[in-house]
C-alpha positions in Angstrom: 87.2 -112.3 64.4 86.2 -114.8 62.4 87.9 -118.3 62.3 90.6 -118.9 59.5 89.4 -120.3 56.6 91.1 -121.8 53.5 90.9 -122.1 49.7 93.1 -123.4 47.0 97.0 -123.1 46.7 98.3 -120.5 49.7 101.3 -120.6 52.6 100.8 -121.7 55.8 103.1 -119.2 56.7 102.4 -115.7 55.5 105.3 -113.1 53.6 107.4 -116.5 52.9 107.0 -119.9 50.5 104.4 -118.4 47.9 103.9 -120.3 46.4 105.0 -121.2 42.9 103.1 -118.8 40.4 101.5 -116.6 43.1 101.6 -113.4 44.3 101.0 -112.6 47.3 99.0 -109.6 48.7 98.0 -108.6 52.0 94.2 -107.2 52.7 94.1 -106.2 56.5 92.4 -104.1 58.7 93.6 -101.5 60.8 96.6 -101.5 59.4 98.5 -104.4 59.9 97.2 -105.6 63.6 93.7 -106.0 62.4 92.2 -108.8 61.3 93.8 -110.1 57.8 93.6 -112.5 55.3 96.8 -113.4 52.3 95.3 -113.2 49.1 97.1 -115.6 47.0 97.2 -113.9 42.6 97.9 -115.0 39.4 99.3 -111.8 38.4 100.9 -108.8 41.3 98.0 -106.6 41.8 100.4 -103.9 41.6 100.8 -104.1 37.7 98.2 -101.6 36.8 97.2 -100.2 33.7 97.0 -96.8 34.7 94.5 -96.1 37.9 91.6 -92.7 37.3 89.8 -91.3 40.0 90.8 -90.0 43.4 91.8 -92.7 44.6 94.7 -91.9 42.7 98.5 -92.5 44.3 100.2 -88.5 44.2 103.7 -88.1 44.5 105.8 -84.6 45.5 109.1 -84.1 46.2 108.4 -82.3 49.3 112.2 -80.4 49.4 110.9 -78.8 45.2 108.0 -76.5 47.2 108.8 -72.7 47.3 107.7 -72.6 51.5 106.2 -68.8 52.1 108.8 -68.5 55.6 111.9 -69.1 53.4 111.8 -65.1 52.2 109.0 -64.0 54.6 110.8 -64.1 58.0 106.7 -63.5 59.9 105.5 -66.4 57.8 104.3 -69.5 59.0 105.0 -73.5 57.8 103.7 -74.2 54.1 100.0 -76.7 54.5 100.5 -79.3 51.4 97.7 -81.8 52.5 95.6 -81.2 55.6 92.8 -83.1 57.6 90.1 -82.7 60.7 93.2 -84.7 62.4 96.2 -82.9 61.2 98.0 -80.9 59.0 101.4 -81.1 57.1 103.6 -78.3 55.9 106.5 -77.9 54.6 108.2 -75.0 56.3 112.0 -73.7 55.0 113.1 -70.9 57.1 115.9 -69.2 56.7 115.4 -66.4 60.1 115.0 -66.9 63.5 111.5 -66.3 64.3 110.4 -62.6 65.2 107.8 -64.0 67.5 107.0 -66.5 69.8 104.2 -69.0 68.4 101.7 -70.9 70.3 99.7 -72.9 69.3 97.0 -73.6 70.6 95.0 -75.8 68.0 97.0 -79.3 68.8 100.4 -79.9 69.4 103.1 -79.8 66.9 105.6 -82.5 65.3 109.2 -81.0 63.7 110.5 -83.8 61.3 114.7 -81.7 60.0 115.0 -83.2 56.9 118.1 -80.1 56.4 119.6 -77.4 58.7 120.3 -76.9 62.0 119.6 -74.3 64.5 118.0 -73.7 68.2 114.1 -74.0 69.5 113.2 -72.3 71.9 111.3 -72.4 74.7 109.4 -71.3 77.9 111.1 -74.2 79.4 114.6 -73.5 77.7 116.3 -74.3 74.6 117.2 -77.0 72.8 120.3 -77.2 69.7 118.2 -79.5 66.5 120.2 -81.3 63.8 119.2 -83.1 60.7 116.3 -86.1 60.9 115.6 -85.9 64.2 112.2 -85.1 66.1 110.9 -82.0 67.8 107.0 -83.0 69.5 105.5 -79.2 70.8 103.4 -79.9 73.4 99.8 -77.4 72.6 100.6 -74.4 74.1 103.8 -73.7 74.1 104.9 -71.1 73.4 108.4 -71.2 71.2 110.8 -69.8 68.4 112.7 -71.9 65.8 116.2 -70.1 64.9 117.0 -71.0 61.7 121.4 -71.9 61.5 122.5 -70.4 58.0 122.4 -73.3 56.1 119.8 -75.2 53.7 116.9 -75.6 55.9 113.5 -77.9 55.5 111.6 -79.1 58.1 108.5 -81.4 57.7 105.6 -80.2 60.2 102.7 -81.5 61.1 99.8 -80.3 63.5 97.3 -82.5 64.6 94.3 -82.0 67.3 95.1 -85.2 69.2 98.1 -85.8 71.8 101.6 -86.6 70.4 102.3 -89.8 72.5 104.4 -92.3 72.6 103.0 -96.1 71.4 102.8 -99.1 74.0 105.1 -101.2 73.2 104.2 -103.9 75.7 106.2 -107.1 75.2 109.1 -104.5 73.9 109.9 -103.7 77.1 111.4 -100.4 77.9 114.1 -99.5 75.2 112.6 -100.7 72.3 112.5 -98.8 69.3 114.5 -96.5 71.5 115.2 -96.6 75.3 113.2 -92.4 76.3 116.8 -91.9 78.1 117.4 -91.0 74.7 114.7 -87.8 74.8 116.4 -84.2 75.5 114.2 -81.8 77.2 115.1 -78.0 76.5 117.3 -76.7 79.3 117.0 -72.7 81.0 121.3 -73.1 81.1 121.9 -74.5 77.4 124.3 -71.8 76.9 123.1 -71.1 73.0 122.1 -68.0 71.8 120.1 -66.3 69.3 118.9 -63.3 68.5 116.4 -61.5 70.3 112.5 -61.3 69.1 112.4 -57.8 70.5 110.9 -55.7 67.9 111.9 -52.1 66.5 108.9 -51.0 69.0 110.7 -52.5 72.3 108.1 -55.4 72.6 107.6 -58.9 72.6 104.7 -60.7 70.8 103.5 -64.0 71.3 101.3 -64.6 68.1 98.6 -67.2 69.0 96.8 -69.9 67.1 93.1 -70.9 67.7 90.5 -72.5 65.3 92.5 -71.9 62.6 93.0 -67.8 63.8 95.8 -65.7 64.6 95.7 -63.4 67.9 99.1 -61.1 68.6 99.6 -61.0 72.6 102.6 -58.8 73.2 105.2 -58.0 76.6 107.3 -55.5 77.7 109.0 -58.5 78.6 110.9 -61.6 77.3 107.9 -64.3 78.0 110.7 -66.8 78.5 111.6 -65.9 81.8 111.2 -68.9 83.5 113.1 -69.3 85.5 112.7 -73.3 87.0 109.7 -75.3 85.6 108.8 -79.5 86.8 106.1 -81.8 86.0 105.5 -84.2 83.0 104.7 -81.7 80.1 107.3 -80.1 77.5 108.8 -80.0 74.3 112.0 -82.7 73.6 114.3 -84.2 71.3 114.6 -87.5 69.4 117.3 -88.3 67.7 116.6 -91.0 64.5 120.0 -92.3 65.1 118.9 -93.1 68.3 116.2 -95.7 66.9 117.0 -99.0 67.2 114.8 -101.1 65.1 113.2 -105.0 64.7 114.4 -107.0 62.7 113.6 -110.8 62.1 116.1 -113.2 59.9 113.0 -114.9 58.9 109.9 -112.5 58.1 109.5 -109.0 57.2 108.2 -106.2 60.5 104.8 -105.1 59.8 105.4 -101.6 59.8 103.9 -101.1 62.6 106.3 -102.3 64.4 108.2 -99.0 63.9 106.4 -96.6 64.9 107.5 -93.6 66.5 104.5 -91.6 67.6 100.5 -91.4 67.4 98.5 -89.0 67.5 94.9 -90.6 68.5 94.6 -93.2 65.7 97.4 -91.7 63.1 100.1 -92.9 63.6 103.8 -91.4 63.0 106.2 -94.6 61.7 110.2 -94.0 61.4 111.8 -97.3 59.5 115.2 -96.9 60.4 118.4 -98.6 58.4 118.2 -102.0 58.8 119.0 -105.9 57.8 116.4 -107.5 56.2 115.4 -110.4 56.3 118.3 -113.4 54.8 115.9 -117.2 55.2 115.8 -118.9 51.8 112.1 -119.2 52.0 111.0 -115.5 53.2 109.6 -113.3 51.4 112.1 -110.6 50.6 110.3 -107.6 50.9 107.3 -106.4 52.0 104.4 -107.8 50.1 101.9 -105.9 48.0 98.4 -104.5 50.0 95.3 -103.1 49.8 95.9 -100.6 53.4 91.7 -99.8 53.7 91.8 -98.2 56.9 94.5 -95.3 56.2 95.9 -93.2 53.8 99.5 -92.8 54.0 102.3 -90.7 53.7 105.5 -92.1 52.7 109.0 -90.3 52.9 112.2 -90.9 51.7 114.9 -89.1 54.2 118.2 -90.2 53.0 121.2 -91.9 54.7 122.2 -89.4 57.1 125.4 -90.0 56.9 125.6 -88.2 53.6 125.7 -91.3 50.9 123.4 -92.3 48.0 121.2 -95.1 48.5 118.1 -94.9 47.1 115.2 -92.6 46.0 116.0 -88.7 46.8 115.6 -87.4 50.5 111.7 -85.6 50.2 110.2 -87.8 47.5 106.9 -88.4 48.9 104.0 -90.5 47.8 100.8 -90.0 48.9 98.0 -93.6 48.9 94.6 -93.7 49.4 92.9 -96.0 51.6 91.7 -99.1 48.9 94.1 -98.4 46.7 96.6 -101.3 46.3 100.4 -100.6 46.6 104.0 -102.0 48.0 107.1 -103.3 46.0 107.2 -103.7 42.2 108.7 -107.3 41.0 112.0 -105.0 40.1 112.5 -105.1 44.1 111.2 -108.5 44.5 114.2 -110.0 42.1 116.6 -108.5 43.1 116.2 -107.5 47.4 118.3 -106.0 49.3 120.8 -106.9 52.4 119.9 -103.5 54.6 117.6 -100.5 54.4 120.3 -98.5 53.7 117.5 -95.4 54.8 115.6 -93.8 56.6 111.5 -93.9 56.1 109.3 -91.6 57.5 105.2 -92.9 56.7 102.2 -91.0 58.0 98.9 -93.3 58.5 95.8 -91.4 58.7 91.7 -93.1 59.5 90.5 -89.5 57.3 91.4 -89.2 53.7 93.9 -86.7 53.1 93.6 -84.0 51.1 95.8 -82.2 49.0 96.0 -78.1 48.9 97.5 -75.8 45.7 100.5 -75.8 47.4 100.8 -78.9 46.7 98.8 -78.9 43.4 101.6 -76.4 41.8 104.6 -78.4 42.0 103.3 -82.6 41.7 104.8 -85.3 40.1 102.0 -85.2 37.1 101.2 -89.5 36.4 102.6 -90.6 40.0 101.2 -94.2 39.7 103.5 -94.9 36.7 106.5 -92.9 38.1 109.4 -95.8 38.7 110.3 -94.2 42.6 106.4 -96.0 42.9 106.4 -98.7 40.9 110.0 -99.6 41.0 
């Protein structure tokens, strides 16, 4: 921690009253909550000619990924990005899992982009729909049984447990009350096809250290008749989020954090009013986020409306790369964020798989969705 120093023309209030003819850049540590400085440039730091090398931003339409489980009911989700802490995959499952899956390598976070169905677990059954999170603790037996419609889910496996961030002075009810979290019910009354195979067996497919094994039973292993405790799968609807907003200043992304897994953050930006003060910066400042790689995914409006980039469009920005709104968005600010955005920040570099590269958007650093 250093004393605050001042050189040249500045604003004494970050992200507001930016000196005429300058362009603010946020240089911070630990995302937006560590030590920080604002640099006031003569030119926008996002106004690059080109980007070469592994720091270049990359883009993909997640909805375009040919996921293996779309046509093979035994297939697992298709990995797109990974590091030592997390794996991000896409699932387009069109038929119920013919087995129960048990991930002993970590927790699983599902974000449903489109489609609906049932999550069948040891703890009971839970219906789900579009723009909903499902959190499945490590070691849970579960099956996904989608309904017959276009079904796209983003799947994150985490080495560390998925937890809710501490809210401190915000209290217990922002950005959501824990009372809105739903857990599976043994008496849900939801009928799904049986996982019994033609041999009359039930299979539990177990992932351990990245390898798969199978346990077979002569009975349905989800035969639980009661349970109690603090560990269970749960669902969070994005519609139940009550996002923070500030009339005079842009809220930092970490203010919209929904989950964390160790030092990795999962942020959900929900539709909300933007700042209205005359002296406030009307868009998030450009920044060089040096401690996190950032996966940024547009999710759509949630009501079928058309606003912003198409749902499923994603960017991956490596740590240290300048990024943020371009001058078009600064010149034409929104009065309201009209769509949902999903943000995953990872402390270790994300590596992309061949499945990602097969549908990667070329020269994404110059793509209109990334630069404005």
